[in-house]
N, C-alpha and C positions, 0 to 999 in steps of 0.2 A: 327850396333846399333850406338846411338850419344847418348857420356857421355860428361857433364860437369866436373869438380870435382874441387869444389871451388873456382869456378873461379869470379872476379874482374873485370871488365873494367872503369879505372879512364881516364874521359879526363877534362884534367889538375885538380883541387883537386875536380872537382866533379864524381861522380863514377855513371856510368849510369846501375851498372849493379855489386852485390857485393857479395861472395862469393854463386854465388848461385850453388848445386847441382842438376842435372839435368840427366834422359834418356831418350831416343825416340830412344821405337826395331821399327825393319824395319818391312814393312806390316801395318803399324796404320797414321792413319791419329792426326793429336794434333792442337789445339788453342793457338794459346797466346795471351793471353785476357788482357788486363790493359788500362788505359786512353794517349794521345799522353804524350810522351817524358816519358815512366812507364819506357824502357827498350826494349821493343819487337825488335826494329829496329837493335839494337844495339846487341842482341842475335842471330838475322841470320842472320848480318853481321859476325860475330863470325864464327858461321859453315858457309858459304862461303868462309873466311879464306882473304874476306874483311879488316878483325881488328881484330887485334890480341890482347888476355888479355892481363889485366896490371902483375897478377895471376892467378894460377890455371893454372887446360889441358882444350881444347876443342879436344875431342879424336872422329871423326870417324872412325868408321870399324876395331878399333886397332889404328892406326896409330895419329900420334899428326898435328892436321889441320897444313899445311900451304897453301899459295896461288897456287899453284900448284892443292888444292881440289877445282878447276875449271872444270877442265875431270867428276867429280865423282859427281858435285853441280849445278842443276839445280835453280839459283836463279832472282826473280821476288822484283826488287825493287822500293818500294813505288815512285821515283821518276821517270820522264816521260824523259829518256837518250834513242834520236832517231836520224836519220842522217833526219833531213826532207826537206830535198832534193830528199832524195829515193820513190820512190814507196814501195807501202805495201808491192808486189811482192819481189823486191831490195831487204828490208829494209829481208828480212825470208833469200829471197837466199844471204843476208851478214852470217846469223845466219848458214845456215849451212853446209856455207866455213868455217865458225869460229870453231864449236863442229862437234869429230864426228861421235859421241853418237844423232846426228840431224837427225831426223827420217820427210820426206817430204812427204810420204803419209800420215804421222797423222798431217799436216801444214796440205796440202788441204781438208783435213776431217778439221778440226777447220773453216779455215776461211771457209768455206761451213756456217758451226753452224754458224759462226761471224758471218754469211753472208755484206762482210767486200769486196769493193772491190778491189781488186790484181792489178789492174792499176792508183788508186790514188796515189796524194802523199800525204804522211804523212804530210807537215805543212798543210795538207785541214782536215785533217784527227777532225772534234767533242774532246773533252775529253775523253768524252765518250773510243770513235771507239779507241782511242790510248790506253785505256785501254784494248781492247776488245785485240788489235796486243799485245800491251806484254800477255799478259793471252796464245797466240797462241805461243810465243816464248818462251813461262817457256814452257809448258804443249806439245809443241814437241819434246822437248828433251829425249833419253830415261837414262834417270841418276837412282841414289842410291837413289836422297836425292833430293826431289821439295821443297822449298822455296820460301813461296809468304806475303810478306810484303802485307797488306791492295793492295788484286786485283784488289778488287770488287769498289773503289773509284773513283768516276769519270760515273758509268756506272748509268745509269736509272732507280731506282728503283721499276717500269712496265715490265720492263726486268730481278734481279738481279739473286729475286729470279731462278726460271728459268735454266738461265748459271748455274748458286751454283747447280742444284740437277745437270744439265745432265755435271757437271767436273766430274760426277765417273766412268762415262764414256772412258774417260781419261784418269785415275788413272789409275796405273799398280799395282793392289792391289796384295800383298805377296812380290814384290819386291822391293816398294818406300816407303822410311820414305817422309811421306809431314809435313812442319810444314805451320802454317797460321796466322801468327802473326792480330788482327783486334780488332778492338770495334765493325765492325756488326755482333754480337753476334747472332741473331737470323736467319739471312739467311744462317748460319753455321754452324747451330748448327747439320740440319738432316746428314751431314753429317759424324762428327767429331766420332773419339772413347775414345778419353783424352782432357783436355783442363786443362791449369799454368794460373794463377793469376801470373803478373805480376806488380809492384806497387814498386815506387818510386825506383825502382832498386831489389826488395827483389821477393824471391818466395813469393808470402802469399798465393797458395795453389792450390791444383791438384786433377782431381775426373775424375774421369772413366763415362763418357755418361751416358751410359745405363742405369752400376748401380744405378746414379745419380736418376734418373726417375723413378726405380724400387724399390729403396727402400727410398729415402728422398722423393720420389713424387715431385720431383722440377726440369725445366729447366735451364739449363745452367746461362741464365738473371739473374735467381732468387738466384742460387747458387751462382753466385759474389758479385748482391747486399751482399746477406749474409753473403758474408764473407770478403768484406771490412769494410761494417760495424762491423763486431768485429765478427761474428756470428764463429762457427768451423769452418774449413779447411779438416780438416782428413777427408779421404778417402782412 
């Protein structure tokens, strides 16, 4: 379980996240929704131990987060951080050498699914194929927590939907907490259990997606628009 206890993160005088209290349960898939600059990436970076809170606590499985949490957390950054001289296969093997939980069998399965050429140099990959490689590297780790920051950015809209739906087969249901920060709401709604809205560094809303559909007849996108327009955010 992941718990934020009155967490504030400031960069200078600007608060990227302010007095946030959130709980993420094991075995569920969460969406962190909001516009660019709302605090989504900062939230994931704090769970990954890359950024420490200015005040409050971030707790993962009973322990306060520090930089050693990387052994328990797989983090797909929104940034493109590769060694361009490597081949796709070389980058996969580099990750395998860095993380003991890296599953080469799963990586090879994902490589075939993503239809990437293992021998191609990373510097020659399109933006979309670099995005596919990031997904392979993150999903191949057998970790308790999987963090995906704008994981579908750059993917061709024609294949994005099929990739999102197929990701379910590569997630360890019941064993992983999966948190996806994105503004591509339509694509991920089908796989979400719960969603949070972050706006200007504050938690503006929370819903359980199935209840939202059954009790209010709303999609997540409709709920997001209603909530940010001043409608009720209580679920």
